[in-house]
N, C-alpha and C positions, 0 to 999 in steps of 0.2 A: 722679285723684280716685276711681277705683273702689275704692281700698283705704281710704278714709276711712270710719270707722264713725260717729264723732260728734265734736262740738266742745262744749267747756264754756267758757262765758263767765262771768266772775265780776268783780263790781265791789265793792271793799272800801273802807270809810272807815277811815282810820288816824290815830290821834292819837299824836304823838311828842313827848315832853318834851325840852326843850333842856338841862336840867341834871339831875344825879343819875345813878344807875345803873339807873333804871327803863327798860325797853325800850319799844318801840312797843305800843300797845294797839289792837286791831281793834274798832271799835265798831259798824259796820254792814256787812252783807254781803248782796249781791243776786246770785243765781246763776241761770244759765239753761243748760239742756242742749239741744243741737240734734242731732237724728239726721239723718244724711245719707241722702236717698232719691234714688237714681239716676234714678228715673222723673220726679221733680219738678224735678231740677236737671240740665238738659241741658248747661249750660256748666260751667266750672270755678270759678264764683263761688258761695259760700254766703253768703247775706244773713241778717242777724239784727238784732234790735232789742232793746235793754234799757232799761227805764224807770227813771229816777231819781225817787224819791218827791218830792212837792211839799215835804214837811217835812224833806228830807235836809239834814244839816249842810253848810254851805258851807266851802270850803277857806279856810285862813288861815295866816299866818305871824306869830306873836306873840312877845313877849319871852320867855315861859316855855315855850311849846309851839307846835307847828304841826299842822295837820290837812290831810290830802290824801287823794286817792282813787287806788287802783291798779286798772287794768283788766287782768285776766289772762285769757289764752286757753290752753286745752289742747286739742290735736287728737289724737284717738285713731286711729292708723293700723294696720291689720292687718299683722302680721308685721314691723313696724318700730318704732323708739323713738318715743314720743309727742313732739309738737312743743309747746314751751312758749314763751310770750312775755308780757311784762308792761310796762306803761307807767304812769307817774304822770300823772294828769290833774287839772285844776283844775275844781271845781264852783263857779261864781260866781252 
């Protein structure tokens, strides 16, 4: 953990049409950057919280399109390649 500089947490709302050649459209984006402070974090766990706005569009899967959210994390590590991970989540 001593080599972790920061983590970026991003939550993106994506609308994807089911027909046609149009690609996905990112409609909402919530981003949070967390700086790692060795003094505050004695263990190997970095906790974070990201708030979904009350008026955020809910996930759906319809006849012509679908809407979903992607939770993406990027961890910046000194002297090594960054770690990236993402997951589709449902907001109901």
